[in-house]
C-alpha positions in Angstrom: 0.0 0.0 0.0 2.8 2.3 0.8 4.4 1.7 -2.5 1.2 2.4 -4.3 0.9 5.8 -2.5 4.5 6.6 -3.4 3.7 5.8 -7.1 0.7 8.1 -7.1 2.7 11.0 -5.5 5.6 10.5 -7.9 3.3 10.4 -11.0 0.4 12.6 -9.9 1.0 15.1 -12.7 0.8 12.4 -15.4 -2.2 10.7 -13.8 -4.0 14.0 -13.5 -3.3 14.7 -17.2 -4.6 11.3 -18.2 -7.7 11.8 -16.1 -8.5 15.2 -17.7 -7.8 13.7 -21.2 -10.3 10.9 -20.6 -12.9 13.4 -19.3 -12.3 15.6 -22.3 -12.8 12.8 -24.8 -15.9 11.7 -23.0 -17.5 15.1 -23.4 -16.4 15.4 -27.0 -17.8 12.1 -28.1 -21.0 12.3 -26.1 -22.0 15.9 -26.9 -20.6 16.3 -30.4 -22.5 14.5 -33.1 -19.7 14.6 -35.7 -17.0 13.2 -33.4 -19.4 10.6 -32.0 -20.1 9.3 -35.5 -16.4 9.1 -36.3 -15.8 7.2 -33.1 -18.6 4.7 -33.7 -17.5 4.2 -37.3 -13.9 3.6 -36.3 -14.8 1.3 -33.4 -17.1 -0.8 -35.7 -14.2 -1.2 -38.2 -11.8 -2.3 -35.5 -14.2 -4.7 -33.8 -15.3 -6.1 -37.2 -11.7 -6.7 -38.1 -11.0 -8.5 -34.8 -14.1 -10.6 -35.0 -13.2 -11.6 -38.6 -9.7 -12.7 -37.6 -11.1 -14.5 -34.5 -13.6 -16.3 -36.7 -10.9 -17.3 -39.2 -8.9 -18.9 -36.4 -11.9 -20.8 -35.1 -12.7 -22.0 -38.6 -9.2 -23.2 -39.0 -9.3 -25.4 -35.9 -12.7 -26.8 -37.0 -11.5 -27.8 -40.5 -11.0 -31.4 -39.4 -14.6 -31.6 -38.1 -15.9 -29.9 -41.3 -14.0 -32.3 -43.6 -15.3 -35.4 -41.7 -18.8 -34.1 -42.1 -18.3 -33.5 -45.8 -17.0 -37.0 -46.2 -20.0 -38.4 -44.4 -22.3 -36.4 -46.6 -20.6 -37.5 -49.8 -21.1 -41.1 -48.7 -24.8 -40.4 -48.0 -25.2 -38.8 -51.4 -23.7 -41.8 -53.1 -26.0 -44.1 -51.3 -29.0 -42.0 -52.4 -27.9 -41.8 -56.0 -27.0 -45.5 -56.3 -30.4 -46.8 -57.2 -31.2 -48.8 -60.4 -32.9 -47.0 -63.2 -34.8 -48.4 -66.2 -35.9 -47.0 -69.5 -39.6 -46.5 -70.2 -39.3 -46.2 -74.0 -39.7 -42.5 -74.2 -36.8 -40.1 -74.7 -35.2 -38.9 -71.5 -37.6 -40.8 -69.3 -35.8 -42.8 -66.6 -37.6 -44.3 -63.6 -36.0 -45.3 -60.3 -36.3 -49.0 -59.7 -37.3 -49.1 -56.0 -38.1 -52.8 -56.0 -34.6 -54.2 -56.6 -33.0 -51.4 -54.5 -29.3 -50.4 -54.4 -26.4 -52.5 -55.5 -23.8 -50.6 -53.5 -23.4 -49.0 -50.1 -20.9 -46.4 -49.2 -19.2 -45.6 -45.8 -17.0 -42.7 -45.2 -13.6 -43.1 -43.5 -10.4 -41.1 -42.8 -6.9 -42.1 -43.9 -4.7 -42.2 -40.8 -1.6 -43.8 -42.4 -0.4 -43.8 -46.0 2.7 -44.6 -48.1 3.5 -43.7 -51.7 7.3 -44.4 -52.1 7.4 -48.2 -51.8 6.7 -51.0 -54.2 3.9 -52.3 -52.0 2.0 -49.3 -50.6 -0.8 -49.5 -48.2 -3.2 -47.2 -46.4 -4.8 -47.5 -42.9 -8.4 -46.3 -42.3 -10.0 -45.3 -39.0 -13.0 -47.6 -39.6 -13.2 -51.4 -39.2 -15.4 -54.5 -38.7 -17.7 -52.7 -36.2 -18.3 -50.0 -38.9 -19.4 -52.6 -41.5 -16.1 -52.8 -43.3 -14.7 -56.1 -44.5 -12.0 -57.6 -46.8 -12.3 -57.1 -50.5 -14.4 -53.9 -50.4 -13.5 -51.2 -52.8 -12.1 -47.8 -51.6 -12.7 -44.6 -53.6 -12.4 -40.9 -53.0 -14.2 -37.8 -54.3 -11.6 -37.7 -57.1 -11.5 -41.4 -58.1 -10.3 -44.9 -57.3 -8.0 -45.5 -54.3 -7.6 -49.3 -53.6 -9.1 -52.4 -52.0 -9.6 -53.3 -48.4 -7.1 -56.0 -47.4 -7.4 -56.7 -43.7 -9.7 -55.4 -40.9 -9.8 -55.3 -37.1 -12.7 -54.0 -35.0 -11.8 -50.3 -35.5 -9.3 -50.2 -38.3 -8.8 -51.4 -41.9 -5.7 -51.7 -44.1 -6.1 -51.0 -47.8 -3.9 -52.2 -50.7 -3.3 -49.0 -52.5 -3.6 -48.5 -56.3 0.1 -47.7 -55.9 0.9 -51.3 -55.2 2.6 -53.6 -57.8 0.4 -56.5 -56.6 -2.9 -54.8 -57.5 -4.5 -55.0 -60.9 -7.8 -53.2 -61.8 -10.2 -53.9 -64.6 -10.4 -50.6 -66.4 -11.9 -49.3 -69.7 -11.8 -46.2 -71.9 -14.9 -44.2 -71.1 -15.1 -42.8 -74.7 -14.9 -46.1 -76.7 -15.7 -48.8 -74.1 -12.5 -50.9 -74.7 -11.2 -52.5 -71.5 -7.9 -53.8 -70.3 -5.9 -54.2 -67.1 -4.5 -51.3 -65.1 -1.5 -51.7 -62.8 1.2 -49.6 -61.1 4.8 -50.5 -62.0 6.5 -48.3 -59.3 8.2 -45.0 -59.9 5.9 -42.0 -60.1 3.0 -41.9 -57.7 1.0 -40.0 -60.2 1.0 -42.5 -63.1 -0.1 -46.1 -63.8 -0.2 -48.3 -66.9 -3.2 -49.5 -68.8 -2.5 -52.6 -71.0 -4.5 -54.9 -73.2 -6.2 -52.1 -75.3 -6.3 -53.3 -78.9 -4.7 -51.3 -81.7 -8.0 -50.5 -83.4 -9.4 -48.8 -80.2 -7.9 -45.5 -81.2 -7.4 -43.9 -77.8 -6.4 -40.2 -77.5 -4.4 -38.3 -74.9 -6.8 -36.8 -72.4 -9.4 -39.6 -72.7 -10.9 -40.7 -69.3 -10.0 -44.1 -67.9 -12.7 -45.6 -65.6 -13.5 -48.8 -63.8 -15.1 -51.4 -66.1 -17.7 -52.7 -63.6 -16.7 -56.3 -64.4 -15.3 -57.0 -60.9 -17.3 -57.7 -57.7 -15.5 -54.8 -56.0 -16.1 -51.5 -57.8 -19.1 -49.9 -59.5 -18.5 -49.1 -63.2 -17.5 -45.7 -64.4 -15.4 -44.7 -61.3 -12.7 -42.4 -62.5 -9.2 -43.7 -62.4 -7.4 -41.0 -64.5 -6.8 -39.7 -67.9 -4.5 -40.8 -70.8 -1.1 -39.1 -70.6 0.9 -41.0 -73.1 0.2 -43.7 -75.7 2.7 -46.4 -76.9 1.9 -49.5 -79.1 3.6 -52.9 -79.2 3.7 -53.6 -83.0 4.4 -57.3 -82.4 1.4 -57.8 -80.0 -1.0 -55.2 -81.5 -1.9 -53.8 -78.1 -1.3 -50.4 -76.5 0.6 -49.6 -73.4 -1.1 -46.5 -72.1 0.4 -44.2 -69.4 -2.4 -43.0 -67.2 -2.3 -39.8 -65.1 -4.1 -40.8 -61.9 -6.9 -38.6 -60.8 -6.2 -39.2 -57.1 -3.2 -37.4 -55.5 -2.2 -40.0 -53.0 0.1 -37.7 -51.2 -2.8 -35.4 -50.1 -5.4 -38.1 -49.6 -7.4 -37.7 -46.3 -11.0 -38.9 -46.7 -12.4 -41.9 -48.6 -15.5 -43.9 -49.1 -15.5 -47.7 -48.7 -17.8 -49.4 -51.2 -19.8 -52.5 -50.3 -21.4 -54.5 -53.2 -24.4 -56.3 -51.7 -24.3 -59.3 -54.1 -20.4 -59.5 -54.2 -20.2 -62.8 -52.4 -22.8 -64.4 -54.6 -21.0 -63.2 -57.7 -17.6 -64.5 -56.5 -19.0 -67.9 -55.7 -20.7 -68.2 -59.1 -17.6 -67.1 -60.9 -15.5 -69.6 -58.9 -17.8 -72.4 -59.9 -17.4 -71.4 -63.6 -13.6 -71.4 -63.3 -13.6 -74.9 -61.7 -15.6 -76.4 -64.5 
């Protein structure tokens, strides 16, 4: 207390000056219309600026939650869109087939581990058996094909990435419908190779490469990438096509896991045919 009194005595001229300054500004802004408007306008600008910056900081820390919500919504939209349609015979007249229902179901998941610089690359997802995910389900993202579920535990799943030399995907040219086998041979994480396309298919650089729909894993017409380079083996009469992948695996965060409802039935029937 004694120190406080000494401080006041030592600085009483400065404190008195500040007191009169505050009183002066109070009277100016309260009894002068022009100055009051300037004060209110300036204070609104300052407070607005501070609120905007504070809101930006809050939004930044909520990005994770927002992205997870968007991934969930994307899966829900795919579930709603994935219903059979049939043609009624009139132009542009498609009806939703509500009897047979959907062929595929989609579940959102987050990538919690990923590799792109090995020969055998895998991803880990934060969803597992208790979330309805099992082996041999397809994995896609909003940009295209990602891979296939390999192993699962109660709460996690590992995915064999498209960037894995052991994985082959049935793919086709969207423009012409010719199909072949797509695989990754190592090297660039942005490119894969589509082989088995016949010489008369006439592919062009920039054409889209999509899933063929012939497997029991992926729906048809899921984007894989676009043609980046075309080479032909004159002896074999087939193209080796370099495909620029649509998914950037280095920035992959959210995916959808695809469940085909009749997948097991299809696999069993195809196995019976192979054994004959």
